[in-house]
N, C-alpha and C positions, 0 to 999 in steps of 0.2 A: 504494500500500500504506500503510495507516495505521501510525502510530507504535506503537500498542498491539500489533498483530500482529507487527511487527518485533521488539519486545522479547520477546514470548512465544516466538518462534521461536528466538531466541538466548539463552535463559535458561541461566544457569550451573547446573551439576550440584551436588548436595549433596556434602559430603565423603565420605559413605558411597558414593554412586554413583561418584564419582571413584575411590575406593579400589578398588571392585569392577571398574571398567573397567581400571585399571592391573593388578590381579591377573589379570584375564582375558587381557590382553596378555602378561603374564609366563608364564602357563600355556600359551598358544599357543606362545611361543618355547621353553619347556621341552620340551613334547612334540615339537616339530619337531626340536630339537637332539638329544634322546634317540633319535628315530627315525633321524636321520643317523648318530649314533654306533653304533647297533646294526647298521646296514647296513655302514658302512665301517671299523669297528674290527676289525683283523686278529686280534689276540690277545684276543678277547672272553673274559671270565672264565668264562662258562658254556659248556660243551661242547654245541653245538647244530648241527644240520644247516644248512649255508649257505643252502639254499633257504628253510627255515623262518625263519632269522635275517633274510633279506631281506624275506620276507613280513611278519614282525612289525614290522620297521622301516617298511615302506610303510604298514601299518595305523596305526602311531603318527602318521605324517605326515598321512595322510588324516584321522585323528581331530583332529589339531591344526587343520587347515583347517576342519573342521566346527565346532569351538569358535570359531574366528575369525569364521566366517560368522554364527553366532548372536550373538556379541559385536557385530558390525557392525550386525545387524538391531536389536538392543536399544538401541544407543547412538548410532549415527551416521546413521540414516535419519530422514527428516522425520516 
């Protein structure tokens, strides 16, 4: 493998790309934690059917993993 192709493969991100990557990871964690809170919080401040509360929490967790998959595709694959 030539030195030029090695350098281009491991090129550093610009500050904007790095910030957006960190923001994407933060949003993944945020949606994941909110989904868990909605599912497991016993005294949830909004009166809602427990089945719908669980479904909404699962939806948030699935959405967080979709965001993470898109972040992974855009930033970490070759």
